[in-house]
C-alpha distance (Angstrom), angle and dihedral (degrees) to the residues before:
residue distance angle dihedral
X1 . . .
X2 3.78 . .
X3 3.86 121.2 .
X4 3.83 88.5 -113.6
X5 3.84 91.0 53.7
X6 3.80 91.7 48.0
X7 3.83 90.5 48.8
X8 3.78 90.8 51.6
X9 3.81 92.2 49.8
X10 3.77 90.7 50.5
X11 3.79 92.6 47.5
X12 3.86 90.1 50.4
X13 3.80 90.7 47.4
X14 3.83 90.8 50.0
X15 3.75 92.2 49.5
X16 3.79 92.9 47.9
X17 3.84 90.9 50.9
X18 3.78 90.9 49.7
X19 3.82 92.3 49.9
X20 3.78 92.3 47.7
X21 3.75 90.0 51.4
X22 3.81 89.4 50.7
X23 3.83 88.5 52.3
X24 3.80 91.0 51.2
X25 3.81 90.4 49.1
X26 3.76 91.3 51.2
X27 3.80 91.6 47.7
X28 3.77 90.0 48.8
X29 3.76 93.6 50.2
X30 3.79 94.5 53.5
X31 3.75 113.5 100.3
X32 3.79 113.3 -148.1
X33 3.80 117.5 -133.3
X34 3.76 99.2 -150.1
X35 3.78 92.1 -173.3
X36 3.78 90.6 68.5
X37 3.80 120.3 89.5
X38 3.75 112.7 -100.1
X39 3.78 94.4 10.0
X40 3.80 94.6 116.9
X41 3.76 89.6 55.9
X42 3.82 91.7 47.8
X43 3.80 90.6 49.7
X44 3.85 90.0 50.0
X45 3.81 91.1 49.6
X46 3.81 90.7 48.5
X47 3.77 90.6 52.1
X48 3.81 92.4 50.1
X49 3.83 90.7 47.2
X50 3.87 89.0 50.3
X51 3.80 90.0 51.1
X52 3.84 91.7 51.1
X53 3.78 91.3 47.3
X54 3.82 91.1 53.3
X55 3.81 91.0 48.4
X56 3.81 91.3 51.2
X57 3.82 91.0 48.7
X58 3.80 89.1 51.3
X59 3.86 89.4 51.0
X60 3.75 93.0 48.7
X61 3.78 92.0 48.4
X62 3.83 91.2 48.7
X63 3.86 89.1 51.2
X64 3.76 88.0 52.1
X65 3.81 90.9 57.4
X66 3.78 94.8 49.8
C-alpha cells in the first residue's frame, strides 16, 4: 500500500475509535428510569451495545499495533 493509503486507513481508524468512544460516553450518561415500561430492556440493549463498542475499539487498536 502507498503511504497515502496507509495514512487514510489510519485516519479512518482514528475517527471510528473517537466516534465509538462518543457512543460509549452517551450510553454511560443515560440514566435508566426503571419504573418506565420497557426501560429494563433498553438498559440491557445499551449495555450490550457498549460491550460491542468496547470490543471493536480493542480490535481497531490491535490493528493499529500490527
